[in-house]
N, C-alpha and C positions, 0 to 999 in steps of 0.2 A: 490413425485410421482404424476403425473398428472392423473386426472380422465379419464378413457378410455371410449370413446363414439362411438357407432355405428350410422352412418348417413344413413337415407333411405328417398327417395322420393317416396311416395305412389301414386303419380299421382292423378286421380280423384277417390274418394272413399266416399260412403255414410257415414254419421256421425256415425250411430250405429255400423258399421263395424270397423271404426277407433277407436271408443270409446272402443269396446271390445278388440282390439289389445293393446290399452294403458293399460287397466285394467290387461291384461295378463302380460305385461312387468313390470308394476308397482308392481304387486303382487309378481313376481319372485324376483325383487330387494329388496323389503321389507323383504321377507322371508329369503333371503340370509343374510341380515343384522341381523335379529333375530338369525339365526343359528350361525353367527360369535360371537355374544355377548354371547350366551349360551356356546360357546366353549372357551370364555375368550380371544378372539382375539381383539387387538386394531384396530380401524378403518383403520389406515394407514399401518397395518402390513400385508405383503403378506403371503399367505398360500400355502404350498405344496399340500394341498388337494383342487382339483378343486371345490368341492362342498362348500368350505369355502373361496374361493378367494373373493377379493373385488368385490362388484357388479359393473358391467359395465353399463353405461348409454346409452340412446338412444335419437337421435334427428330425429323426424319425420316431414316431410313436406307433405302437402296434400291440394287439392282443393276439397271442398265438393259440391255436388249438393245442391239446395236450402234447407235450414234448419234453424229453429229458436231454440235456446237453452236457457233454463232458469236456472240460477245458484241457489244454495241452499238458498242464502240470498235474492233472487229476489222476485218480486211480479207479480203474474199472470195477475194482472190488467194492467201491462205494455205491454201485448200482445193486440194490438189494433184490429187486425183482428180476426174474428171468426174462429173456427176450420174448419167450412165448407169452408170458404174462403181460408184458407191454403190448404185444400185438393184440391180445384178447381185449385189453382195455382201450385200444385205439390210441396208444401213446407212441409217438415217433421217438427215435433215438438218433442223436448225431454227435460223434466226437468232432470237436471244432477247434479253431485256432486262437481262441481267446485265452487269457490267463485265468487262473482259478481252477476249481475242482468241478464237482458235479452239481447241477441244479435242475429244477423243474420250472417250466413255463406253462401257463394254461389260461383259460377264460377267467376273467375277473382280476387279472394281473396286468398292471401297467408296465410295459416294457419300453424303455427309451434307448435309442441308439444315436448318440452324438458322434457325428463324423466331423471333427474339428481340426483345423490347422493350428496347433499350439504355438507355432512360431509367431502367430498373430495375436496370441493371448498371453501365455506364459509357458516356458519350457521346463516343466516340473511335473512328472507323472504322479508322484506322491500327492502333490498339491491338487492335481486334476482329480484324483480319486476322492480326496477329502472334500472337494467342491461338489462333486456329484452327491456324496453323502449328505453334505450340508443342505442341498436342495430338498432332499427327502426329510431331513430333520426339521427343517422349517415348515414343510407341508404338514407333518405330523403335529407340530406345534399349533398350526392353524386350527386343528381339530381338538386341541386341548391335550394332546398326548406328549409326554416327555420322552424323547428318544436320545440315544447317545451312541458313541463309538466304543469299541472295546480294543484296547491296545493289542496289535498283532492279528486281529481278526477283521477283515474287510466287511463292510456292510453297516446297516443301521439296526439298532437293538433297543428293545424295551427291557427295563430292569437289568441294565448292564452290570450293576454292582452285585447281582445275586448269583454269580457263578453259573452253575448249570441251570439256574432258574431263568437266565436271560433268554429272550425270545427275539428271533430275527424277523424283521418286517420287510427288509429290502436287501437284496444281494447285488453285488457288482462283479463284473469281469470285463476286461478291456484288452485290446491289442493296439500297439502303436508302432508306426514305422515312419522315419523321417519327420517325427512329431505330428503325424496325422493319426487320428484315433478312429477306432471302430468298436463294435459291441457296446456295452454300457451297463444299464441297471434294470432290475426287475423289482417292482414295488407291489406287494400283496395288498390289494384293495378289497375285493370280495372273492378272493381265490378259495377254491375247495382245498383246504389244507390236507385232506386225507391223501392226496396224490404225493405229498412229500414223504409218505411212508414207503414209497418205492425206492428211495435213495437215502444215503447219509448226506443231508443237505450241506453242500460246500465242503464235504469231507470232515465235518465237525461232529464228533460223537457226543450224544447226550444233551445237546442244547436244542431248544424247540424253535418252531416257526410260528408266526402269527400273521394276522391281517388287520387292516384298518376296521373292517366290519366286525371282526371278533372283539377287538379292543373297545370299540364304541358301542357295541350291542345294537347296531342298526345298519341298514344298507346305506351306502354312500355312492352317489352317481359318479361313474367313471369319468365322464366329461368334466365334471367339476374338479375332480382330483387332478386330472391331466392339466387343466388350466392353472391350477395352483402350483403344481410342480414346474410347469413351463415358465410361469412368471418368476419363480425363484431362480431357475437356471439362467434366464435372460438377464436378471439383475446381477447374479454372481459372475457370469462370464462377460457381460457387457457387450454382447454381439449386436450387430445390426441385422434385422430380419428383412429378407428380400423375397 
């Protein structure tokens, strides 16, 4: 039985609002799993009771207005700008409950939040992270760009073999409980990269960031990129869309 997933494009939405939506959906999925286990149902067993049916996942796409987020394992010292400077530039700031360090989200960046029940796909967080990266790697390849992973550094990189010359095009940070995921990836499409100067991106000193637009030397339609990323995610995870 394939994991059933609802797909939504949220358009432009402030980070706090999208985070609240994630928390609501995530909480409902986790509570349904708890209820099923208390009822003695196996993870893959369908139920005639709608309240005990297998939890359905969600795939949310969004573009955020300017915001900096700090993961639970991050260091606030990696926020280079002062809070006053952020306010002056109209950049929100949120310490949050995902893994990873500090990152920036903003217009021109494709953010994806997969809320998936990995019990219905595979129970391996490392593999899950590498699969998210693979969808971005394949999308970059669609545009003729060769991207890779760097051992020990989460994300998708250009010129990964050039040490400090490597440039990150996509960052990842997730949370998981009872094999239900939230948060996800941020893919720089036409992002204003100057805003990354406000932080030490992902807490990694000396390595750069880039975007699809910068590498290709031309504008790329966000909707087109989103469809390519989504097609790769669907193929890699094998979910059923509802």
